[in-house]
PQR file with spaces between the fields and no chain letter, atoms N, CA, C, O and H, PARSE charges and radii, in Angstrom:
ATOM       1  N    MET     1       0.848   -1.173    0.000 -0.4000 1.5000
ATOM       2  CA   MET     1       0.000    0.000    0.000 -0.0000 2.0000
ATOM       3  C    MET     1       0.892    1.233    0.000  0.5500 1.7000
ATOM       4  O    MET     1       1.878    1.279    0.737 -0.5500 1.4000
ATOM       5  N    CYS     2       0.570    2.218   -0.800 -0.4000 1.5000
ATOM       6  CA   CYS     2       1.264    3.502   -0.806 -0.0000 2.0000
ATOM       7  C    CYS     2       0.408    4.532   -0.083  0.5500 1.7000
ATOM       8  O    CYS     2      -0.804    4.608   -0.286 -0.5500 1.4000
ATOM       9  H    CYS     2      -0.230    2.181   -1.398  0.4000 1.0000
ATOM      10  N    LEU     3       1.054    5.317    0.756 -0.4000 1.5000
ATOM      11  CA   LEU     3       0.359    6.390    1.457 -0.0000 2.0000
ATOM      12  C    LEU     3       0.757    7.720    0.855  0.5500 1.7000
ATOM      13  O    LEU     3       1.884    7.875    0.386 -0.5500 1.4000
ATOM      14  H    LEU     3       2.038    5.256    0.921  0.4000 1.0000
ATOM      15  N    ALA     4      -0.143    8.673    0.860 -0.4000 1.5000
ATOM      16  CA   ALA     4       0.211   10.047    0.489 -0.0000 2.0000
ATOM      17  C    ALA     4       0.808   10.675    1.740  0.5500 1.7000
ATOM      18  O    ALA     4       0.092   10.934    2.707 -0.5500 1.4000
ATOM      19  H    ALA     4      -1.059    8.547    1.241  0.4000 1.0000
ATOM      20  N    ILE     5       2.118   10.923    1.726 -0.4000 1.5000
ATOM      21  CA   ILE     5       2.822   11.335    2.933 -0.0000 2.0000
ATOM      22  C    ILE     5       3.663   12.584    2.694  0.5500 1.7000
ATOM      23  O    ILE     5       4.099   12.836    1.571 -0.5500 1.4000
ATOM      24  H    ILE     5       2.699   10.712    0.940  0.4000 1.0000
ATOM      25  N    PRO     6       3.894   13.376    3.763 -0.5600 1.5000
ATOM      26  CA   PRO     6       4.765   14.549    3.632  0.2800 2.0000
ATOM      27  C    PRO     6       6.209   14.111    3.412  0.5500 1.7000
ATOM      28  O    PRO     6       6.723   13.250    4.126 -0.5500 1.4000
ATOM      29  N    THR     7       6.854   14.711    2.419 -0.4000 1.5000
ATOM      30  CA   THR     7       8.218   14.355    2.045 -0.0000 2.0000
ATOM      31  C    THR     7       8.991   15.633    1.743  0.5500 1.7000
ATOM      32  O    THR     7       8.459   16.542    1.106 -0.5500 1.4000
ATOM      33  H    THR     7       6.436   15.410    1.839  0.4000 1.0000
ATOM      34  N    ARG     8      10.254   15.711    2.199 -0.4000 1.5000
ATOM      35  CA   ARG     8      11.071   16.916    2.035 -0.0000 2.0000
ATOM      36  C    ARG     8      11.840   16.884    0.720  0.5500 1.7000
ATOM      37  O    ARG     8      12.479   15.884    0.391 -0.5500 1.4000
ATOM      38  H    ARG     8      10.686   14.973    2.716  0.4000 1.0000
ATOM      39  N    VAL     9      11.777   17.977   -0.028 -0.4000 1.5000
ATOM      40  CA   VAL     9      12.520   18.111   -1.282 -0.0000 2.0000
ATOM      41  C    VAL     9      13.973   18.450   -0.938  0.5500 1.7000
ATOM      42  O    VAL     9      14.237   19.428   -0.239 -0.5500 1.4000
ATOM      43  H    VAL     9      11.258   18.789    0.239  0.4000 1.0000
ATOM      44  N    VAL    10      14.918   17.633   -1.436 -0.4000 1.5000
ATOM      45  CA   VAL    10      16.334   17.880   -1.160 -0.0000 2.0000
ATOM      46  C    VAL    10      17.089   18.383   -2.381  0.5500 1.7000
ATOM      47  O    VAL    10      18.190   18.918   -2.248 -0.5500 1.4000
ATOM      48  H    VAL    10      14.704   16.838   -2.004  0.4000 1.0000
ATOM      49  N    GLU    11      16.512   18.220   -3.571 -0.4000 1.5000
ATOM      50  CA   GLU    11      17.185   18.707   -4.776 -0.0000 2.0000
ATOM      51  C    GLU    11      16.174   18.848   -5.904  0.5500 1.7000
ATOM      52  O    GLU    11      15.348   17.961   -6.120 -0.5500 1.4000
ATOM      53  H    GLU    11      15.618   17.785   -3.678  0.4000 1.0000
ATOM      54  N    ARG    12      16.241   19.970   -6.626 -0.4000 1.5000
ATOM      55  CA   ARG    12      15.450   20.136   -7.846 -0.0000 2.0000
ATOM      56  C    ARG    12      16.240   19.536   -8.994  0.5500 1.7000
ATOM      57  O    ARG    12      17.456   19.712   -9.078 -0.5500 1.4000
ATOM      58  H    ARG    12      16.912   20.690   -6.450  0.4000 1.0000
ATOM      59  N    LEU    13      15.555   18.833   -9.872 -0.4000 1.5000
ATOM      60  CA   LEU    13      16.174   18.180  -11.016 -0.0000 2.0000
ATOM      61  C    LEU    13      15.538   18.702  -12.302  0.5500 1.7000
ATOM      62  O    LEU    13      14.476   19.322  -12.254 -0.5500 1.4000
ATOM      63  H    LEU    13      14.568   18.690   -9.804  0.4000 1.0000
ATOM      64  N    PRO    14      16.170   18.460  -13.445 -0.5600 1.5000
ATOM      65  CA   PRO    14      15.571   18.883  -14.719  0.2800 2.0000
ATOM      66  C    PRO    14      14.224   18.192  -14.970  0.5500 1.7000
ATOM      67  O    PRO    14      13.877   17.204  -14.323 -0.5500 1.4000
ATOM      68  N    ASP    15      13.491   18.743  -15.920 -0.4000 1.5000
ATOM      69  CA   ASP    15      12.234   18.136  -16.391 -0.0000 2.0000
ATOM      70  C    ASP    15      11.178   18.012  -15.299  0.5500 1.7000
ATOM      71  O    ASP    15      10.496   16.992  -15.205 -0.5500 1.4000
ATOM      72  H    ASP    15      13.773   19.546  -16.446  0.4000 1.0000
ATOM      73  N    SER    16      11.040   19.050  -14.471 -0.4000 1.5000
ATOM      74  CA   SER    16      10.007   19.085  -13.416 -0.0000 2.0000
ATOM      75  C    SER    16      10.088   17.898  -12.465  0.5500 1.7000
ATOM      76  O    SER    16       9.069   17.338  -12.062 -0.5500 1.4000
ATOM      77  H    SER    16      11.594   19.879  -14.547  0.4000 1.0000
ATOM      78  N    GLN    17      11.303   17.527  -12.117 -0.4000 1.5000
ATOM      79  CA   GLN    17      11.494   16.445  -11.163 -0.0000 2.0000
ATOM      80  C    GLN    17      12.252   16.954   -9.946  0.5500 1.7000
ATOM      81  O    GLN    17      12.866   18.021   -9.980 -0.5500 1.4000
ATOM      82  H    GLN    17      12.131   17.983  -12.444  0.4000 1.0000
ATOM      83  N    ALA    18      12.201   16.173   -8.871 -0.4000 1.5000
ATOM      84  CA   ALA    18      12.916   16.521   -7.649 -0.0000 2.0000
ATOM      85  C    ALA    18      13.351   15.236   -6.952  0.5500 1.7000
ATOM      86  O    ALA    18      12.748   14.176   -7.119 -0.5500 1.4000
ATOM      87  H    ALA    18      11.703   15.307   -8.844  0.4000 1.0000
ATOM      88  N    LEU    19      14.412   15.367   -6.167 -0.4000 1.5000
ATOM      89  CA   LEU    19      14.842   14.290   -5.287 -0.0000 2.0000
ATOM      90  C    LEU    19      14.270   14.607   -3.919  0.5500 1.7000
ATOM      91  O    LEU    19      14.462   15.706   -3.398 -0.5500 1.4000
ATOM      92  H    LEU    19      14.902   16.228   -6.031  0.4000 1.0000
ATOM      93  N    VAL    20      13.561   13.637   -3.333 -0.4000 1.5000
ATOM      94  CA   VAL    20      12.960   13.829   -2.017 -0.0000 2.0000
ATOM      95  C    VAL    20      13.565   12.844   -1.031  0.5500 1.7000
ATOM      96  O    VAL    20      14.122   11.814   -1.412 -0.5500 1.4000
ATOM      97  H    VAL    20      13.405   12.745   -3.757  0.4000 1.0000
ATOM      98  N    ASP    21      13.441   13.189    0.254 -0.4000 1.5000
ATOM      99  CA   ASP    21      13.975   12.348    1.325 -0.0000 2.0000
ATOM     100  C    ASP    21      12.883   12.120    2.355  0.5500 1.7000
ATOM     101  O    ASP    21      12.224   13.058    2.804 -0.5500 1.4000
ATOM     102  H    ASP    21      12.989   14.025    0.563  0.4000 1.0000
ATOM     103  N    LEU    22      12.705   10.872    2.716 -0.4000 1.5000
ATOM     104  CA   LEU    22      11.750   10.518    3.756 -0.0000 2.0000
ATOM     105  C    LEU    22      12.406    9.500    4.659  0.5500 1.7000
ATOM     106  O    LEU    22      12.489    8.318    4.325 -0.5500 1.4000
ATOM     107  H    LEU    22      13.240   10.110    2.351  0.4000 1.0000
ATOM     108  N    GLY    23      12.868    9.960    5.800 -0.4000 1.5000
ATOM     109  CA   GLY    23      13.500    9.063    6.758 -0.0000 2.0000
ATOM     110  C    GLY    23      14.735    8.372    6.206  0.5500 1.7000
ATOM     111  O    GLY    23      15.002    7.219    6.543 -0.5500 1.4000
ATOM     112  H    GLY    23      12.800   10.920    6.071  0.4000 1.0000
ATOM     113  N    GLY    24      15.491    9.063    5.364 -0.4000 1.5000
ATOM     114  CA   GLY    24      16.692    8.486    4.789 -0.0000 2.0000
ATOM     115  C    GLY    24      16.479    7.767    3.467  0.5500 1.7000
ATOM     116  O    GLY    24      17.445    7.403    2.796 -0.5500 1.4000
ATOM     117  H    GLY    24      15.274   10.000    5.091  0.4000 1.0000
ATOM     118  N    VAL    25      15.241    7.561    3.092 -0.4000 1.5000
ATOM     119  CA   VAL    25      14.931    6.956    1.798 -0.0000 2.0000
ATOM     120  C    VAL    25      14.789    8.084    0.786  0.5500 1.7000
ATOM     121  O    VAL    25      13.987    8.997    0.982 -0.5500 1.4000
ATOM     122  H    VAL    25      14.457    7.857    3.637  0.4000 1.0000
ATOM     123  N    ARG    26      15.562    8.026   -0.295 -0.4000 1.5000
ATOM     124  CA   ARG    26      15.517    9.068   -1.319 -0.0000 2.0000
ATOM     125  C    ARG    26      14.962    8.510   -2.620  0.5500 1.7000
ATOM     126  O    ARG    26      15.238    7.375   -3.009 -0.5500 1.4000
ATOM     127  H    ARG    26      16.214    7.284   -0.454  0.4000 1.0000
ATOM     128  N    LYS    27      14.170    9.350   -3.278 -0.4000 1.5000
ATOM     129  CA   LYS    27      13.534    8.921   -4.520 -0.0000 2.0000
ATOM     130  C    LYS    27      13.292   10.135   -5.406  0.5500 1.7000
ATOM     131  O    LYS    27      13.050   11.235   -4.909 -0.5500 1.4000
ATOM     132  H    LYS    27      13.946   10.272   -2.962  0.4000 1.0000
ATOM     133  N    VAL    28      13.357    9.935   -6.706 -0.4000 1.5000
ATOM     134  CA   VAL    28      13.026   10.987   -7.670 -0.0000 2.0000
ATOM     135  C    VAL    28      11.521   10.966   -7.894  0.5500 1.7000
ATOM     136  O    VAL    28      10.925    9.915   -8.129 -0.5500 1.4000
ATOM     137  H    VAL    28      13.553    9.041   -7.110  0.4000 1.0000
ATOM     138  N    ILE    29      10.918   12.154   -7.816 -0.4000 1.5000
ATOM     139  CA   ILE    29       9.473   12.286   -8.032 -0.0000 2.0000
ATOM     140  C    ILE    29       9.206   13.356   -9.085  0.5500 1.7000
ATOM     141  O    ILE    29      10.107   14.103   -9.468 -0.5500 1.4000
ATOM     142  H    ILE    29      11.402   13.008   -7.625  0.4000 1.0000
ATOM     143  N    SER    30       7.979   13.421   -9.539 -0.4000 1.5000
ATOM     144  CA   SER    30       7.550   14.436  -10.490 -0.0000 2.0000
ATOM     145  C    SER    30       6.927   15.621   -9.751  0.5500 1.7000
ATOM     146  O    SER    30       6.181   15.448   -8.787 -0.5500 1.4000
ATOM     147  H    SER    30       7.248   12.814   -9.228  0.4000 1.0000
ATOM     148  N    LEU    31       7.251   16.835  -10.227 -0.4000 1.5000
ATOM     149  CA   LEU    31       6.637   18.058   -9.702 -0.0000 2.0000
ATOM     150  C    LEU    31       5.647   18.654  -10.697  0.5500 1.7000
ATOM     151  O    LEU    31       5.253   19.812  -10.559 -0.5500 1.4000
ATOM     152  H    LEU    31       7.857   16.976  -11.010  0.4000 1.0000
ATOM     153  N    GLU    32       5.245   17.879  -11.689 -0.4000 1.5000
ATOM     154  CA   GLU    32       4.357   18.361  -12.755 -0.0000 2.0000
ATOM     155  C    GLU    32       3.048   18.951  -12.227  0.5500 1.7000
ATOM     156  O    GLU    32       2.476   19.831  -12.871 -0.5500 1.4000
ATOM     157  H    GLU    32       5.565   16.938  -11.801  0.4000 1.0000
ATOM     158  N    LEU    33       2.564   18.493  -11.083 -0.4000 1.5000
ATOM     159  CA   LEU    33       1.252   18.909  -10.590 -0.0000 2.0000
ATOM     160  C    LEU    33       1.313   20.058   -9.583  0.5500 1.7000
ATOM     161  O    LEU    33       0.274   20.550   -9.142 -0.5500 1.4000
ATOM     162  H    LEU    33       3.029   17.778  -10.560  0.4000 1.0000
ATOM     163  N    VAL    34       2.537   20.494   -9.215 -0.4000 1.5000
ATOM     164  CA   VAL    34       2.687   21.514   -8.173 -0.0000 2.0000
ATOM     165  C    VAL    34       3.642   22.603   -8.667  0.5500 1.7000
ATOM     166  O    VAL    34       4.713   22.303   -9.196 -0.5500 1.4000
ATOM     167  H    VAL    34       3.381   20.094   -9.574  0.4000 1.0000
ATOM     168  N    ASP    35       3.251   23.860   -8.492 -0.4000 1.5000
ATOM     169  CA   ASP    35       4.082   24.989   -8.902 -0.0000 2.0000
ATOM     170  C    ASP    35       4.948   25.490   -7.743  0.5500 1.7000
ATOM     171  O    ASP    35       4.611   25.318   -6.572 -0.5500 1.4000
ATOM     172  H    ASP    35       2.382   24.103   -8.063  0.4000 1.0000
ATOM     173  N    ASP    36       6.062   26.111   -8.101 -0.4000 1.5000
ATOM     174  CA   ASP    36       6.905   26.853   -7.159 -0.0000 2.0000
ATOM     175  C    ASP    36       7.404   26.032   -5.974  0.5500 1.7000
ATOM     176  O    ASP    36       7.353   26.503   -4.838 -0.5500 1.4000
ATOM     177  H    ASP    36       6.335   26.251   -9.053  0.4000 1.0000
ATOM     178  N    VAL    37       7.877   24.837   -6.215 -0.4000 1.5000
ATOM     179  CA   VAL    37       8.457   24.009   -5.153 -0.0000 2.0000
ATOM     180  C    VAL    37       9.954   24.284   -5.097  0.5500 1.7000
ATOM     181  O    VAL    37      10.635   24.291   -6.122 -0.5500 1.4000
ATOM     182  H    VAL    37       7.919   24.455   -7.138  0.4000 1.0000
ATOM     183  N    ALA    38      10.459   24.512   -3.882 -0.4000 1.5000
ATOM     184  CA   ALA    38      11.877   24.809   -3.683 -0.0000 2.0000
ATOM     185  C    ALA    38      12.504   23.753   -2.778  0.5500 1.7000
ATOM     186  O    ALA    38      11.805   23.035   -2.063 -0.5500 1.4000
ATOM     187  H    ALA    38       9.905   24.507   -3.049  0.4000 1.0000
ATOM     188  N    VAL    39      13.832   23.672   -2.821 -0.4000 1.5000
ATOM     189  CA   VAL    39      14.556   22.784   -1.918 -0.0000 2.0000
ATOM     190  C    VAL    39      14.199   23.169   -0.486  0.5500 1.7000
ATOM     191  O    VAL    39      14.188   24.348   -0.132 -0.5500 1.4000
ATOM     192  H    VAL    39      14.400   24.255   -3.403  0.4000 1.0000
ATOM     193  N    GLY    40      13.906   22.158    0.335 -0.4000 1.5000
ATOM     194  CA   GLY    40      13.508   22.379    1.723 -0.0000 2.0000
ATOM     195  C    GLY    40      12.008   22.352    1.930  0.5500 1.7000
ATOM     196  O    GLY    40      11.545   22.165    3.055 -0.5500 1.4000
ATOM     197  H    GLY    40      13.915   21.200    0.049  0.4000 1.0000
ATOM     198  N    ASP    41      11.231   22.535    0.855 -0.4000 1.5000
ATOM     199  CA   ASP    41       9.772   22.459    0.962 -0.0000 2.0000
ATOM     200  C    ASP    41       9.344   21.025    1.252  0.5500 1.7000
ATOM     201  O    ASP    41      10.036   20.070    0.900 -0.5500 1.4000
ATOM     202  H    ASP    41      11.608   22.687   -0.059  0.4000 1.0000
ATOM     203  N    TYR    42       8.201   20.898    1.894 -0.4000 1.5000
ATOM     204  CA   TYR    42       7.559   19.598    2.059 -0.0000 2.0000
ATOM     205  C    TYR    42       6.426   19.501    1.057  0.5500 1.7000
ATOM     206  O    TYR    42       5.684   20.460    0.843 -0.5500 1.4000
ATOM     207  H    TYR    42       7.639   21.674    2.179  0.4000 1.0000
ATOM     208  N    VAL    43       6.302   18.347    0.452 -0.4000 1.5000
ATOM     209  CA   VAL    43       5.217   18.087   -0.481 -0.0000 2.0000
ATOM     210  C    VAL    43       4.532   16.787   -0.084  0.5500 1.7000
ATOM     211  O    VAL    43       5.148   15.893    0.497 -0.5500 1.4000
ATOM     212  H    VAL    43       6.905   17.568    0.625  0.4000 1.0000
ATOM     213  N    ILE    44       3.260   16.701   -0.404 -0.4000 1.5000
ATOM     214  CA   ILE    44       2.540   15.441   -0.236 -0.0000 2.0000
ATOM     215  C    ILE    44       2.791   14.646   -1.508  0.5500 1.7000
ATOM     216  O    ILE    44       2.506   15.115   -2.610 -0.5500 1.4000
ATOM     217  H    ILE    44       2.759   17.427   -0.875  0.4000 1.0000
ATOM     218  N    VAL    45       3.328   13.432   -1.349 -0.4000 1.5000
ATOM     219  CA   VAL    45       3.692   12.600   -2.497 -0.0000 2.0000
ATOM     220  C    VAL    45       2.830   11.344   -2.501  0.5500 1.7000
ATOM     221  O    VAL    45       2.621   10.703   -1.471 -0.5500 1.4000
ATOM     222  H    VAL    45       3.559   13.051   -0.454  0.4000 1.0000
ATOM     223  N    HIS    46       2.343   11.018   -3.679 -0.4000 1.5000
ATOM     224  CA   HIS    46       1.595    9.775   -3.860 -0.0000 2.0000
ATOM     225  C    HIS    46       1.947    9.218   -5.232  0.5500 1.7000
ATOM     226  O    HIS    46       1.892    9.932   -6.234 -0.5500 1.4000
ATOM     227  H    HIS    46       2.513   11.539   -4.516  0.4000 1.0000
ATOM     228  N    VAL    47       2.301    7.969   -5.271 -0.4000 1.5000
ATOM     229  CA   VAL    47       2.684    7.228   -6.476 -0.0000 2.0000
ATOM     230  C    VAL    47       3.633    8.014   -7.388  0.5500 1.7000
ATOM     231  O    VAL    47       3.465    8.037   -8.607 -0.5500 1.4000
ATOM     232  H    VAL    47       2.345    7.390   -4.457  0.4000 1.0000
ATOM     233  N    GLY    48       4.631    8.654   -6.773 -0.4000 1.5000
ATOM     234  CA   GLY    48       5.671    9.307   -7.539 -0.0000 2.0000
ATOM     235  C    GLY    48       5.394   10.730   -7.971  0.5500 1.7000
ATOM     236  O    GLY    48       6.215   11.324   -8.669 -0.5500 1.4000
ATOM     237  H    GLY    48       4.767    8.635   -5.783  0.4000 1.0000
ATOM     238  N    TYR    49       4.261   11.301   -7.578 -0.4000 1.5000
ATOM     239  CA   TYR    49       3.908   12.671   -7.930 -0.0000 2.0000
ATOM     240  C    TYR    49       3.685   13.505   -6.679  0.5500 1.7000
ATOM     241  O    TYR    49       3.012   13.072   -5.744 -0.5500 1.4000
ATOM     242  H    TYR    49       3.594   10.818   -7.010  0.4000 1.0000
ATOM     243  N    ALA    50       4.260   14.719   -6.669 -0.4000 1.5000
ATOM     244  CA   ALA    50       3.918   15.675   -5.622 -0.0000 2.0000
ATOM     245  C    ALA    50       2.513   16.178   -5.920  0.5500 1.7000
ATOM     246  O    ALA    50       2.220   16.592   -7.042 -0.5500 1.4000
ATOM     247  H    ALA    50       4.807   15.071   -7.429  0.4000 1.0000
ATOM     248  N    LEU    51       1.645   16.141   -4.912 -0.4000 1.5000
ATOM     249  CA   LEU    51       0.266   16.585   -5.104 -0.0000 2.0000
ATOM     250  C    LEU    51       0.039   18.014   -4.633  0.5500 1.7000
ATOM     251  O    LEU    51      -0.773   18.743   -5.203 -0.5500 1.4000
ATOM     252  H    LEU    51       1.884   15.805   -4.001  0.4000 1.0000
ATOM     253  N    THR    52       0.770   18.412   -3.579 -0.4000 1.5000
ATOM     254  CA   THR    52       0.632   19.755   -3.022 -0.0000 2.0000
ATOM     255  C    THR    52       1.806   20.058   -2.118  0.5500 1.7000
ATOM     256  O    THR    52       2.461   19.147   -1.611 -0.5500 1.4000
ATOM     257  H    THR    52       1.430   17.820   -3.117  0.4000 1.0000
ATOM     258  N    ARG    53       2.077   21.356   -1.912 -0.4000 1.5000
ATOM     259  CA   ARG    53       3.068   21.750   -0.912 -0.0000 2.0000
ATOM     260  C    ARG    53       2.396   21.759    0.450  0.5500 1.7000
ATOM     261  O    ARG    53       1.181   21.921    0.563 -0.5500 1.4000
ATOM     262  H    ARG    53       1.545   22.096   -2.324  0.4000 1.0000
ATOM     263  N    LEU    54       3.210   21.582    1.482 -0.4000 1.5000
ATOM     264  CA   LEU    54       2.684   21.498    2.839 -0.0000 2.0000
ATOM     265  C    LEU    54       3.515   22.377    3.755  0.5500 1.7000
ATOM     266  O    LEU    54       4.740   22.414    3.640 -0.5500 1.4000
ATOM     267  H    LEU    54       4.197   21.451    1.391  0.4000 1.0000
ATOM     268  N    ASP    55       2.862   23.084    4.660 -0.4000 1.5000
ATOM     269  CA   ASP    55       3.532   23.881    5.669 -0.0000 2.0000
ATOM     270  C    ASP    55       4.471   22.982    6.483  0.5500 1.7000
ATOM     271  O    ASP    55       4.076   21.881    6.867 -0.5500 1.4000
ATOM     272  H    ASP    55       1.867   23.055    4.754  0.4000 1.0000
ATOM     273  N    PRO    56       5.713   23.432    6.757 -0.5600 1.5000
ATOM     274  CA   PRO    56       6.668   22.588    7.488  0.2800 2.0000
ATOM     275  C    PRO    56       6.162   22.133    8.856  0.5500 1.7000
ATOM     276  O    PRO    56       6.425   21.002    9.267 -0.5500 1.4000
ATOM     277  N    ASP    57       5.440   23.004    9.561 -0.4000 1.5000
ATOM     278  CA   ASP    57       4.903   22.611   10.873 -0.0000 2.0000
ATOM     279  C    ASP    57       3.850   21.513   10.725  0.5500 1.7000
ATOM     280  O    ASP    57       3.810   20.569   11.514 -0.5500 1.4000
ATOM     281  H    ASP    57       5.227   23.922    9.227  0.4000 1.0000
ATOM     282  N    GLU    58       3.005   21.646    9.710 -0.4000 1.5000
ATOM     283  CA   GLU    58       1.985   20.621    9.455 -0.0000 2.0000
ATOM     284  C    GLU    58       2.636   19.301    9.049  0.5500 1.7000
ATOM     285  O    GLU    58       2.188   18.230    9.458 -0.5500 1.4000
ATOM     286  H    GLU    58       3.038   22.412    9.069  0.4000 1.0000
ATOM     287  N    ALA    59       3.696   19.383    8.242 -0.4000 1.5000
ATOM     288  CA   ALA    59       4.415   18.174    7.838 -0.0000 2.0000
ATOM     289  C    ALA    59       5.003   17.471    9.059  0.5500 1.7000
ATOM     290  O    ALA    59       4.868   16.255    9.199 -0.5500 1.4000
ATOM     291  H    ALA    59       4.060   20.254    7.910  0.4000 1.0000
ATOM     292  N    ALA    60       5.655   18.226    9.941 -0.4000 1.5000
ATOM     293  CA   ALA    60       6.251   17.644   11.148 -0.0000 2.0000
ATOM     294  C    ALA    60       5.179   17.016   12.034  0.5500 1.7000
ATOM     295  O    ALA    60       5.372   15.928   12.577 -0.5500 1.4000
ATOM     296  H    ALA    60       5.765   19.213    9.827  0.4000 1.0000
ATOM     297  N    HIS    61       4.060   17.703   12.174 -0.4000 1.5000
ATOM     298  CA   HIS    61       2.957   17.186   12.989 -0.0000 2.0000
ATOM     299  C    HIS    61       2.404   15.881   12.399  0.5500 1.7000
ATOM     300  O    HIS    61       2.171   14.914   13.125 -0.5500 1.4000
ATOM     301  H    HIS    61       3.904   18.586   11.733  0.4000 1.0000
ATOM     302  N    THR    62       2.201   15.863   11.091 -0.4000 1.5000
ATOM     303  CA   THR    62       1.682   14.659   10.430 -0.0000 2.0000
ATOM     304  C    THR    62       2.646   13.487   10.566  0.5500 1.7000
ATOM     305  O    THR    62       2.230   12.371   10.876 -0.5500 1.4000
ATOM     306  H    THR    62       2.390   16.648   10.501  0.4000 1.0000
ATOM     307  N    LEU    63       3.937   13.737   10.335 -0.4000 1.5000
ATOM     308  CA   LEU    63       4.933   12.666   10.462 -0.0000 2.0000
ATOM     309  C    LEU    63       5.025   12.153   11.902  0.5500 1.7000
ATOM     310  O    LEU    63       5.211   10.957   12.126 -0.5500 1.4000
ATOM     311  H    LEU    63       4.276   14.644   10.083  0.4000 1.0000
ATOM     312  N    ALA    64       4.892   13.061   12.877 -0.4000 1.5000
ATOM     313  CA   ALA    64       4.908   12.645   14.290 -0.0000 2.0000
ATOM     314  C    ALA    64       3.703   11.774   14.617  0.5500 1.7000
ATOM     315  O    ALA    64       3.825   10.775   15.325 -0.5500 1.4000
ATOM     316  H    ALA    64       4.741   14.032   12.695  0.4000 1.0000
ATOM     317  N    LEU    65       2.543   12.152   14.101 -0.4000 1.5000
ATOM     318  CA   LEU    65       1.335   11.342   14.324 -0.0000 2.0000
ATOM     319  C    LEU    65       1.466    9.961   13.695  0.5500 1.7000
ATOM     320  O    LEU    65       1.048    8.962   14.281 -0.5500 1.4000
ATOM     321  H    LEU    65       2.443   12.964   13.525  0.4000 1.0000
ATOM     322  N    MET    66       2.048    9.909   12.502 -0.4000 1.5000
ATOM     323  CA   MET    66       2.229    8.619   11.839 -0.0000 2.0000
ATOM     324  C    MET    66       3.194    7.745   12.641  0.5500 1.7000
ATOM     325  O    MET    66       2.963    6.547   12.802 -0.5500 1.4000
ATOM     326  H    MET    66       2.388   10.720   12.026  0.4000 1.0000
ATOM     327  N    ALA    67       4.270    8.345   13.141 -0.4000 1.5000
ATOM     328  CA   ALA    67       5.230    7.592   13.957 -0.0000 2.0000
ATOM     329  C    ALA    67       4.575    7.108   15.243  0.5500 1.7000
ATOM     330  O    ALA    67       4.793    5.972   15.666 -0.5500 1.4000
ATOM     331  H    ALA    67       4.458    9.318   13.010  0.4000 1.0000
ATOM     332  N    GLU    68       3.778    7.962   15.861 -0.4000 1.5000
ATOM     333  CA   GLU    68       3.071    7.589   17.099 -0.0000 2.0000
ATOM     334  C    GLU    68       2.116    6.427   16.852  0.5500 1.7000
ATOM     335  O    GLU    68       1.914    5.585   17.727 -0.5500 1.4000
ATOM     336  H    GLU    68       3.601    8.885   15.517  0.4000 1.0000
ATOM     337  N    ALA    69       1.536    6.387   15.672 -0.4000 1.5000
ATOM     338  CA   ALA    69       0.611    5.303   15.319 -0.0000 2.0000
ATOM     339  C    ALA    69       1.340    4.038   14.903  0.5500 1.7000
ATOM     340  O    ALA    69       0.715    3.013   14.632 -0.5500 1.4000
ATOM     341  H    ALA    69       1.700    7.071   14.961  0.4000 1.0000
ATOM     342  N    GLY    70       2.675    4.112   14.852 -0.4000 1.5000
ATOM     343  CA   GLY    70       3.457    2.941   14.496 -0.0000 2.0000
ATOM     344  C    GLY    70       3.640    2.749   13.006  0.5500 1.7000
ATOM     345  O    GLY    70       4.031    1.670   12.560 -0.5500 1.4000
ATOM     346  H    GLY    70       3.183    4.945   15.071  0.4000 1.0000
ATOM     347  N    ILE    71       3.362    3.783   12.234 -0.4000 1.5000
ATOM     348  CA   ILE    71       3.533    3.702   10.783 -0.0000 2.0000
ATOM     349  C    ILE    71       4.967    4.066   10.438  0.5500 1.7000
ATOM     350  O    ILE    71       5.404    5.184   10.711 -0.5500 1.4000
ATOM     351  H    ILE    71       3.045    4.659   12.596  0.4000 1.0000
ATOM     352  N    ASP    72       5.695    3.149    9.851 -0.4000 1.5000
ATOM     353  CA   ASP    72       7.091    3.370    9.445 -0.0000 2.0000
ATOM     354  C    ASP    72       7.114    4.036    8.091  0.5500 1.7000
ATOM     355  O    ASP    72       7.038    3.365    7.062 -0.5500 1.4000
ATOM     356  H    ASP    72       5.340    2.240    9.630  0.4000 1.0000
ATOM     357  N    VAL    73       7.220    5.374    8.083 -0.4000 1.5000
ATOM     358  CA   VAL    73       7.177    6.104    6.827 -0.0000 2.0000
ATOM     359  C    VAL    73       8.452    5.932    6.023  0.5500 1.7000
ATOM     360  O    VAL    73       8.456    6.231    4.829 -0.5500 1.4000
ATOM     361  H    VAL    73       7.282    5.919    8.919  0.4000 1.0000
ATOM     362  N    GLY    74       9.521    5.469    6.620 -0.4000 1.5000
ATOM     363  CA   GLY    74      10.745    5.223    5.880 -0.0000 2.0000
ATOM     364  C    GLY    74      10.563    4.144    4.823  0.5500 1.7000
ATOM     365  O    GLY    74      11.283    4.128    3.825 -0.5500 1.4000
ATOM     366  H    GLY    74       9.518    5.227    7.590  0.4000 1.0000
ATOM     367  N    GLY    75       9.619    3.254    5.027 -0.4000 1.5000
ATOM     368  CA   GLY    75       9.371    2.192    4.072 -0.0000 2.0000
ATOM     369  C    GLY    75       8.196    2.472    3.155  0.5500 1.7000
ATOM     370  O    GLY    75       7.849    1.636    2.320 -0.5500 1.4000
ATOM     371  H    GLY    75       9.034    3.266    5.838  0.4000 1.0000
ATOM     372  N    ALA    76       7.575    3.644    3.299 -0.4000 1.5000
ATOM     373  CA   ALA    76       6.465    3.990    2.423 -0.0000 2.0000
ATOM     374  C    ALA    76       6.991    4.252    1.026  0.5500 1.7000
ATOM     375  O    ALA    76       8.198    4.406    0.840 -0.5500 1.4000
ATOM     376  H    ALA    76       7.856    4.323    3.977  0.4000 1.0000
ATOM     377  N    CYS    77       6.116    4.304    0.054 -0.4000 1.5000
ATOM     378  CA   CYS    77       6.575    4.484   -1.319 -0.0000 2.0000
ATOM     379  C    CYS    77       6.212    5.855   -1.834  0.5500 1.7000
ATOM     380  O    CYS    77       5.147    6.024   -2.429 -0.5500 1.4000
ATOM     381  H    CYS    77       5.136    4.179    0.205  0.4000 1.0000
ATOM     382  N    PRO    78       7.079    6.857   -1.619 -0.5600 1.5000
ATOM     383  CA   PRO    78       6.766    8.208   -2.052  0.2800 2.0000
ATOM     384  C    PRO    78       6.682    8.352   -3.539  0.5500 1.7000
ATOM     385  O    PRO    78       6.423    9.447   -4.040 -0.5500 1.4000
């Protein structure tokens, strides 16, 4: 199962792509659906696409709730 989860952008790449990091897991995703994403932003990622940008405080809160619930986001599929 893939979850739509907050993921931090660590590098912008050519062709509307970015490298994201989630708990040490890095993956290239598409930014085709979201405008004005910068390094350090959090985005909600689902099946390889950023769906929206997310406030950093909201991202931290969501990730903390997922960890508290026992969801290992490091193994999720951004």
